[in-house]
N, C-alpha and C positions, 0 to 999 in steps of 0.2 A: 338873228345873228348871219352876219355876208362873210363869205369866204372869199378871199382877194385873190382878182383877178389880174395876171401879169400885165405891163402892158399890150396893149395894140402893136404887134411888128415885132416884139422881143425875142430871139429865139424859144425860151421859156413858152410865149406864148404860144409858138407856132407847134411847137414838143406838146403842149398840157391842154392848149383847146381846140385840137384836133376835130370837127364834125366827120364821120367814117358817113358813106355810102348809107345810106337806110336814117340818116338825122339822129341816130344817139350821137352824144357828146360823151366823150372823153374828158377826162382831171375835172379841175374846181368848177365849182359853178358857185355865182347869185344864188343865195339864199335870205331873203327878206322876208321876212313874216308880215311888218306894217307897213303899212303906208309910208311914203316920206312927208316926214313933219308931225307924225301920229304921236299925241300924248299919252303914253303909257300909264295907267292908274289901276290902283289896288280892288280887287275885287271885296268888297264886304258883302252882300249876303250870300254868294257862293264860293265855293272851291273848286279852283280848276288846276285839273292834273295833265299835262299836254304827255300826247302820245303822239306826236311827230316835231320837227325841225318846224315847218311853215304851217303844217297843217294838219288838225283834230286835237283837242282836246277831252277829257270827262271832265264830266261836270258833277260834282257831289253837295250830298246836303239842301237836296232840294226833290219836293214833292210836284210831280207835273199836274197829279189830278186836281190838285187844290187851284183858287184862279190866281192869278200873277197881280201883285199891285203893281204900278206905274217905275217905283224904284228897282224893281225884281226885274220886270218886263225891259228895263233902257239896262238893269245890267247882262243879261243876255243878248240881247241884241248886240252889245259892244263884244260879246263873247264871239257869238257871232260873226263879226267883221271882222274881229283879230284870228280867228283859230279857225273858220269857213268851214266849218264839222265837228258838230257836239254831241258827246256820248252821254247818255243816263241811263245807270246799269237798275234793274229790276223795277219796273216800276207798273207794270201790269195795269195799263189804261183799259179801260171800255173805250170803244170806238168813236163813241159822243164826247169822252177825255181828252180824245185824240184830238177829235174837231177843234173841241172847247181851246185848248190848247196851241192849235196853229192856228186861232182866230186872233191870237194878240198878233201874229203879222199883217190881216188883212184877209182879203175875199177867197173863199176858197175855189180852188178850181175843179172840175169835171173832167172824165175824159172818156168819152164814149166807146174810143178803142178796147179799151183793158177792162178786166170784168170788175166787176163793184162788189166789196163788201157789203156793212151796215150802212147804205146811205148813198145817196149819185153819188158824192163829192169824196167816197172811199174807195179806193182800188186795191183790190185782193191777188194777191199770189201763190198760187196754191203750185209747188213745183214738186218734181219728182213723185214715184211711183207711178198709179195710172194716169197723174195728170198731165196733161198736153203740154210736150215742150215747148220752152221759148228760149230766146236767145239775149237777157240781159247781161253775158257774158261778152261785153260790147264796151269802151269806154265812150260814154255817151253823157252830153247835158238831155234834162227831162224837157221833151215838147217844143224846143225851138225851131218849130216848124208852125207855131201857134205867133201872131204880130207880137204880142205879148208872154216871153215865155216864163214858166214861174221864176217866182220869188227864190223859191226856197220847199224844199219837203218835209214832213215828219213821217219816219218810217218806223215802224215798231214789228221784230218779230214773235210770230204767237207760236211756232212752232219750231224749233231748230232741229237740224239733223247733229247724230252723236260727234259728227268729227266733220268737215269740210262748212259750206256753206258763206264764208265768211264776206265782207264786201268792203271796197278799198275807193277810196276817193286820193283826188290829184286836185293839187294846186294851179289854175291856169294863170296866175297873177308872177308866180315864178318859172312858168311855161315862156311865160313873153317877156319877162326880165335878159332869161337865158338865147332868147331867139340871134343869132348873129347879124349884125350890122346892117347887111346887107338883104336879109330877109325882111325885116322890121320895113325897111327903106320900099319893099316889095309891096308890103301887106297893112301899109299905115294908111288909115281913107281909101280901103276899098271895101267891096262890101260881099258877101257872099248867096247864093238860092239856100234855104231849107227847105225840105220838100219831106212829111209823112211818111209817102209811100217806100220811098227805098225800106227806112227802118222797120217800118209794118211788114212789109212782106215777107220778111224772115217767119213773122206768123201766121198771115192769113192770105188767101188767094185773091187773085183778082176781083170775084164777083164780093166777097166780104169789105172790099176795100170801095168798091167805087162810089155806093151813096156816102161818101165824107168827102170827095172831090173838092164838091162846091162849099163843105164847109170849112176847110183846112185847104189853100191854094197855096201854091208856094209864095214862100216869103224871103224879102232881100233885110238882112241883117249886116252890123258891120262884121271883117275879118275880127275887128279888136277891137273892144269894147269896153268902157268908163265904167269903173263901177257907180251904182247912183249915190250912193253913201259917204265911201271911203275918197271915191275918185283914183282908182286903181286902175292903169289898164290890165285887159283881160286878154287872148286867147281864145277866141269865143269860135271855133268851127268844130264838129264834132263827128266821126264816123257815122253813125246811125243818120244822120241829116240834113248835114252838109252835102251838096253836091257838085256845085262847079262855084266858083270866082266870077262876077262880073266883071267881063269886059276883058278877059284873058283867053286865048286858043285853047279851045279842050287839051290840048297834052301838054299847053303850061300849068293848066289851071287845074289837070290832076296831081301833075309831079309838088304842085308847091302845098297842094291838100294833103299828100300823103305823108311828106316831112312837117307838115302840122301835126295833123294825126298824130304822128311818132310820138310828137311830144308827151302827151298822159301816159306814157309807157314808162318815162325816165322814175326812176325807184326815189331819187332824192325829192321829189315833189309829190311822193304819194305817202296814205295814212290807211293801216289795213286794221279792222273791225271785227274781234272774235264774238259772235253774236249768242248771248244767253236769253230761254225765255222772258219777256219782258222788258227786253234793253229795248232803248229808244236812240234813232239817230234822228239829227235837226241837219239839216245841210243848204247852204247856202249857192244853189243852183245858175246863180251869174256867174259865180269865182271857181265853180269846181267843174271835173266830171266825176263820174263815178262809174264803177266795175261790178257787178256781182256772180261772185267765184263760183261756177258750175263744176263742181268735183265730190255731190255727196251721193250719187245715183240715185238709188230707187229710195233713198231714205228722204222722208217728207221736210219740204222748210217751206209754211207758211207765214205769211208778212200783209201785212196791212198798212198802206201809204196815204198821206191827206198830202194834195199840195195847196199850198199858195199863189193868186194870180203874181203876175210880175211887171213889170213895165215896159215899153216899147225901150230896146237897146238903142245908144248911142253911143 
């Protein structure tokens, strides 16, 4: 789907395409789900039910506890590239089955900074009640402080609060597409520093973080990365881990990053998922950011996540 934008410089464009202070757009946006030249094909092994305009689809007619054949794996990968986050209802996977499903996309990642579930490559999020509070309710992409940030992640909700606890995802291809030309000119070809400390300092004190500084030194990634499978250009900075744009004065870097961070907040780029126990989400971490809504108070929300090692962004 494409929303037509008036010609640049026309009175309509000046009126409708204004970007107020703070970076939130007014007026029509380009909402393009597929890369240019992408040949859309029917799905033969599963049914897809779109949940958003450019991002998010529920996949029906599949049991993730069973091994994937080559044709089914290829179709799911195409669905992931086209929709960026996939939802599977009522799967109720064991941790081993969740890992087996994720391994169809590559080597699994471990994260020593987060609590483990059943196995070193399973992260467990036990929130609410007497659990230690954490702060995933910020727009972010996972582990961009690594040289090879995660390709994607498979998250399953094991315990769901009676209300609240949704997760939201934002399409960072749409975010890039709609940047003003002058902003694109400033950031195309630029790199930014990503550091684990700002994101995890919200959880832990300096004594907890110090042992990991040698393992996770700051890294640089492109501000705009190219998706390795679709060729799509993607905005690749996030509030949790991106600290500055290389080569810019601090004041200018902070100003540009504030504007770029704000793009994930645009509702037209988002999809929101209401969980039920046993539901699974699989998202492309290269192309999205996500936000865990913390609105369930003292009720428990228990999730387990498995992540797949990614490539070096370019």
